[in-house]
C-alpha positions as CSV (number, residue, x, y, z in Angstrom):
1,M,35.7,74.2,-44.9
2,S,39.1,74.2,-43.2
3,H,40.5,71.2,-41.4
4,R,40.6,73.2,-38.2
5,W,37.0,74.2,-38.6
6,K,35.9,70.6,-39.1
7,L,37.7,69.6,-35.9
8,G,36.0,72.4,-34.1
9,L,32.5,71.1,-35.2
10,L,33.4,67.6,-34.2
11,A,34.5,68.7,-30.8
12,A,31.3,70.7,-30.3
13,A,29.2,67.8,-31.4
14,G,31.0,65.5,-29.0
15,A,30.4,68.0,-26.2
16,L,26.7,68.2,-27.0
17,L,26.4,64.4,-27.1
18,L,28.3,64.1,-23.8
19,S,26.0,66.6,-22.2
20,A,22.9,64.8,-23.5
21,C,24.2,61.5,-21.9
22,T,24.8,63.0,-18.4
23,G,22.5,64.2,-15.6
24,P,20.0,62.4,-13.4
25,A,18.1,60.7,-16.2
26,A,21.2,59.2,-17.7
27,E,22.5,58.0,-14.3
28,E,19.2,56.2,-13.7
29,K,19.6,54.3,-17.0
30,A,23.3,53.4,-16.6
31,A,23.9,49.9,-15.5
32,P,27.2,48.7,-14.0
33,V,29.0,46.3,-16.2
34,A,31.3,43.8,-14.5
35,P,34.6,43.3,-16.3
36,A,34.9,40.1,-18.2
37,P,37.7,37.7,-17.4
38,V,41.1,38.6,-18.9
39,D,41.7,36.6,-22.2
40,D,45.5,36.6,-22.0
41,G,48.1,35.6,-19.5
42,P,47.7,32.7,-17.0
43,L,44.1,31.7,-16.3
44,R,43.0,32.1,-12.7
45,V,40.5,29.5,-11.5
46,A,38.7,29.4,-8.1
47,V,37.7,26.0,-6.9
48,I,35.1,26.3,-4.1
49,S,33.7,23.1,-2.5
50,H,31.4,22.2,0.4
51,G,34.1,20.0,1.9
52,S,34.7,20.0,5.7
53,P,38.2,20.9,6.9
54,G,40.5,17.8,6.7
55,D,38.1,15.7,4.7
56,A,40.1,13.1,2.9
57,F,37.8,13.0,0.0
58,W,38.1,16.7,-0.8
59,N,41.9,16.6,-0.2
60,V,42.0,14.4,-3.3
61,V,39.8,16.8,-5.3
62,K,42.2,19.6,-4.3
63,N,45.2,17.5,-5.4
64,G,43.6,17.0,-8.8
65,A,42.8,20.7,-9.3
66,E,46.3,21.8,-8.2
67,Q,48.0,19.2,-10.4
68,A,46.0,20.4,-13.4
69,G,47.1,24.0,-12.6
70,K,50.7,22.9,-12.6
71,D,50.3,20.9,-15.9
72,L,48.4,23.6,-17.7
73,N,49.9,26.8,-16.3
74,V,46.7,27.8,-14.5
75,Q,46.6,29.6,-11.2
76,V,44.3,27.4,-9.0
77,E,42.9,28.7,-5.7
78,Y,41.1,26.1,-3.6
79,N,38.7,27.0,-0.8
80,S,36.0,25.1,1.0
81,D,33.3,25.5,3.6
82,G,30.6,23.0,4.7
83,D,28.2,25.8,5.5
84,P,26.1,26.8,2.4
85,G,26.0,30.5,3.5
86,N,29.8,30.6,3.9
87,Q,30.3,28.8,0.7
88,A,28.2,31.4,-1.1
89,K,30.4,34.1,0.4
90,L,33.5,32.4,-0.9
91,I,31.9,32.4,-4.4
92,D,31.0,36.1,-4.0
93,N,34.7,36.9,-3.1
94,A,35.9,35.0,-6.1
95,V,33.6,37.0,-8.3
96,A,34.7,40.3,-6.8
97,Q,38.3,39.4,-7.6
98,H,37.3,38.8,-11.2
99,V,38.7,35.2,-11.5
100,G,38.8,33.7,-14.9
101,G,36.8,30.6,-14.1
102,L,34.9,29.1,-11.2
103,V,34.5,25.5,-10.1
104,V,31.8,24.9,-7.6
105,S,30.3,21.8,-5.8
106,M,26.6,22.3,-5.1
107,A,25.4,20.2,-2.2
108,N,22.8,22.9,-1.5
109,P,22.1,24.4,-4.9
110,D,19.3,26.9,-3.8
111,A,21.6,28.5,-1.3
112,L,24.3,29.0,-4.0
113,R,22.1,30.1,-6.8
114,P,22.3,33.9,-6.3
115,S,26.1,33.8,-6.0
116,I,26.5,31.6,-9.1
117,A,24.2,34.0,-11.0
118,K,26.5,36.9,-10.1
119,A,29.4,34.9,-11.6
120,I,27.6,34.2,-14.8
121,Q,26.5,37.9,-15.1
122,A,30.1,39.0,-14.6
123,G,31.2,36.8,-17.6
124,I,32.9,34.2,-15.4
125,P,32.4,30.7,-16.8
126,V,31.3,28.2,-14.2
127,I,31.6,24.4,-14.0
128,T,29.9,22.5,-11.2
129,I,31.3,19.3,-9.7
130,N,30.3,16.5,-7.4
131,S,26.8,17.6,-6.3
132,G,24.1,19.6,-8.0
133,E,24.0,17.8,-11.4
134,D,20.3,18.4,-11.7
135,K,20.6,22.2,-11.4
136,S,23.9,22.7,-13.2
137,A,22.6,23.6,-16.7
138,E,19.7,25.5,-15.2
139,F,22.1,27.7,-13.3
140,G,24.1,28.4,-16.5
141,A,27.2,26.2,-15.9
142,L,29.2,25.0,-18.9
143,T,28.9,21.4,-17.7
144,H,28.9,19.2,-14.6
145,V,31.7,16.9,-13.6
146,G,31.0,14.0,-11.2
147,Q,29.1,10.8,-10.8
148,N,25.4,10.4,-11.1
149,E,24.4,9.9,-7.5
150,G,21.3,7.9,-8.2
151,I,23.1,5.4,-10.5
152,A,25.9,5.1,-8.0
153,G,23.4,4.3,-5.2
154,E,21.7,1.7,-7.4
155,Q,25.0,-0.1,-7.9
156,A,25.7,-0.1,-4.2
157,G,22.2,-1.4,-3.4
158,A,22.5,-4.1,-6.1
159,K,25.8,-5.2,-4.7
160,F,24.3,-5.8,-1.3
161,K,21.4,-7.6,-2.8
162,A,23.7,-9.9,-4.8
163,L,25.5,-10.6,-1.5
164,G,22.2,-11.8,0.0
165,K,21.5,-8.9,2.4
166,K,18.0,-8.3,3.5
167,K,17.9,-5.1,5.5
168,M,20.0,-2.0,4.9
169,L,20.8,1.1,6.9
170,C,21.9,4.1,4.7
171,V,23.9,6.6,6.8
172,I,23.6,10.3,5.7
173,H,26.3,12.5,7.2
174,E,25.5,16.0,5.9
175,A,22.0,17.4,6.5
176,G,20.5,19.1,3.4
177,N,23.0,17.5,1.0
178,V,20.8,16.6,-2.0
179,G,23.5,14.2,-3.4
180,Q,23.4,12.1,-0.3
181,A,19.6,11.8,-0.4
182,Q,19.9,10.7,-4.1
183,R,22.5,8.0,-3.1
184,C,20.1,6.5,-0.5
185,D,17.2,6.7,-2.9
186,G,19.2,4.9,-5.6
187,A,20.4,2.3,-3.1
188,K,16.7,1.6,-2.3
189,R,16.0,1.0,-5.9
190,G,19.0,-1.3,-6.4
191,F,18.5,-3.2,-3.2
192,G,14.8,-3.8,-3.5
193,G,14.5,-4.7,0.1
194,D,14.0,-3.0,3.4
195,V,16.1,0.2,3.7
196,Q,16.2,2.7,6.5
197,T,18.1,6.0,6.7
198,L,20.1,7.4,9.7
199,Q,21.3,11.0,10.0
200,V,24.7,11.6,11.6
201,D,27.1,14.6,11.7
202,I,30.4,14.0,10.1
203,S,31.8,16.9,12.2
204,N,31.2,14.8,15.3
205,P,32.7,11.3,14.5
206,T,32.3,10.0,18.0
207,D,28.6,10.8,18.0
208,A,28.2,9.3,14.5
209,E,29.7,6.1,15.7
210,S,27.4,6.1,18.7
211,R,24.3,6.5,16.5
212,I,25.3,3.7,14.2
213,R,26.1,1.5,17.1
214,G,22.7,2.2,18.6
215,A,20.9,1.5,15.3
216,V,22.4,-1.9,14.7
217,Q,22.1,-2.9,18.4
218,T,18.5,-1.9,18.5
219,D,17.6,-3.7,15.3
220,S,19.6,-7.0,14.9
221,S,17.9,-7.6,11.5
222,I,20.1,-4.9,9.9
223,D,22.7,-6.9,8.0
224,A,24.0,-4.2,5.6
225,V,25.2,-0.6,6.5
226,L,25.9,1.7,3.6
227,T,27.9,4.8,4.5
228,L,28.3,7.7,2.1
229,N,31.8,8.8,3.1
230,S,35.1,6.9,3.7
231,Q,35.6,8.4,7.2
232,V,32.1,7.4,8.3
233,A,32.8,3.9,7.0
234,A,35.6,3.4,9.6
235,R,33.2,4.5,12.3
236,A,30.5,2.2,11.1
237,A,32.9,-0.8,11.1
238,S,34.0,0.0,14.6
239,A,30.4,0.4,15.8
240,I,29.4,-2.9,14.4
241,K,32.3,-4.7,15.8
242,S,31.8,-3.2,19.3
243,V,28.3,-4.8,19.7
244,G,28.9,-8.0,17.8
245,S,26.4,-7.2,15.1
246,A,26.3,-9.4,12.0
247,A,25.9,-6.4,9.7
248,Q,28.6,-5.6,7.1
249,V,29.7,-2.3,5.7
250,G,29.8,-1.0,2.1
251,T,30.7,2.6,1.5
252,F,31.2,5.4,-0.9
253,D,34.7,6.7,-1.5
254,L,38.1,5.5,-0.8
255,N,40.9,6.4,1.6
256,P,43.8,4.4,3.0
257,D,41.7,3.1,5.9
258,V,39.0,1.9,3.6
259,V,41.5,0.2,1.4
260,A,42.9,-1.7,4.5
261,A,39.4,-2.5,5.6
262,I,38.4,-4.0,2.3
263,K,41.5,-6.1,2.4
264,S,40.7,-7.3,5.9
265,G,37.0,-7.9,5.1
266,E,35.7,-5.2,7.5
267,V,34.3,-3.3,4.5
268,L,32.9,-5.3,1.6
269,F,33.2,-2.7,-1.1
270,A,33.6,1.0,-1.9
271,V,31.8,3.0,-4.6
272,D,34.6,5.1,-6.0
273,Q,33.6,8.3,-7.9
274,Q,37.3,9.0,-8.8
275,Q,37.2,12.5,-7.3
276,Y,40.7,13.3,-8.5
277,E,39.1,13.8,-11.9
278,Q,36.5,16.2,-10.3
279,G,39.4,18.4,-9.5
280,Y,41.6,17.9,-12.6
281,L,39.0,17.9,-15.4
282,P,37.2,21.2,-14.7
283,V,40.5,23.1,-14.6
284,M,41.4,21.6,-18.0
285,F,37.9,22.3,-19.4
286,L,38.1,26.0,-18.3
287,K,41.5,26.3,-19.9
288,L,40.1,24.8,-23.2
289,Y,37.1,27.1,-23.0
290,R,39.2,30.2,-22.4
291,D,41.9,29.4,-25.1
292,N,39.8,27.6,-27.7
293,A,36.1,28.1,-26.9
294,N,35.7,24.4,-26.3
295,V,32.7,23.2,-24.4
296,V,33.0,19.6,-23.2
297,G,30.0,17.3,-22.6
298,G,27.6,18.6,-25.3
299,G,25.3,19.9,-22.6
300,K,25.4,16.7,-20.6
301,P,27.3,15.9,-17.5
302,V,30.8,14.4,-17.7
303,L,30.7,11.3,-15.4
304,T,33.7,10.3,-13.3
305,G,32.2,7.1,-11.9
306,P,31.0,5.0,-10.3
307,D,33.7,2.4,-10.1
308,L,33.1,-0.4,-7.6
309,V,36.2,-1.5,-5.7
310,D,36.2,-4.7,-3.7
311,K,38.8,-7.4,-2.8
312,S,39.3,-8.3,-6.4
313,T,40.5,-4.9,-7.4
314,V,41.6,-3.2,-4.2
315,D,45.3,-4.1,-4.6
316,K,45.5,-2.4,-7.9
317,V,43.6,0.7,-6.9
318,G,45.2,1.0,-3.4
319,Q,48.5,2.2,-4.7
320,Y,46.9,5.3,-6.2
321,V,44.9,6.0,-3.0
322,Q,48.3,6.2,-1.2
323,R,49.5,8.7,-3.7
324,G,46.4,10.9,-3.2
325,T,45.1,10.4,-6.8
326,R,42.2,8.0,-6.0
């Protein structure tokens, strides 16, 4: 058989095979396949948090992620939205753009689950940060980077207990944030005494201060106020001072105002989850995964805290807060 004849048979067979794979039946069976992330060139990572605009805490996370991008030659794109539905849309947009990696905070895991599933199906590796530790592995993330909220809450409650406090008010500033509920639950365990919760809105700081003021004014037996955000801590201290309450403030997270308040005694301590690491480490982990198939954590979360900052350590830590790295 001539070479030309062989080529002709191969071409005919190919045509028959192609015709057999087309038509309505074939179209019904065909499934779209999302392109996998590009394995060469600079890695592109989308960091999508539930932070509110201007939130000092999330600005530090952003600083960490962007610095990791500079150090590791990774293109980092940071976006945030406190509304779970809008955050899910940001994730969907990142998936549609075929980013090489995704970093997501999950304050409301159920609202984000479908969007994260789309990322996993598209071959985009996901790392969760800050909130949603309990759902991270279930959703298919490589690992979770953050502090364990329950453990952190226990430490805060135990600190108040050691200071002789008897009744605590735990102030929640984001409705539906599972991590904040876990913090207050942990604080109850560590405190062992009477603990009440108060819901405020971080987007309305004036009203938040008014609600805290009303709570300590109505119940003079409250001698400890635990806030879950550095900006709310300042409002709590102001509210307490305005009504002459004997209550004292402890808080989660640091900012320059909290550092100054710890030094002056207006705030007793801050539970620092070292959120700069929550921005920096996931970018580094995704780079290692893309370049070397490394998975950090062995299936367990990578903890960034808690670290308790009080008068004995605030001078050392404060300098890094000013730099935006703590």
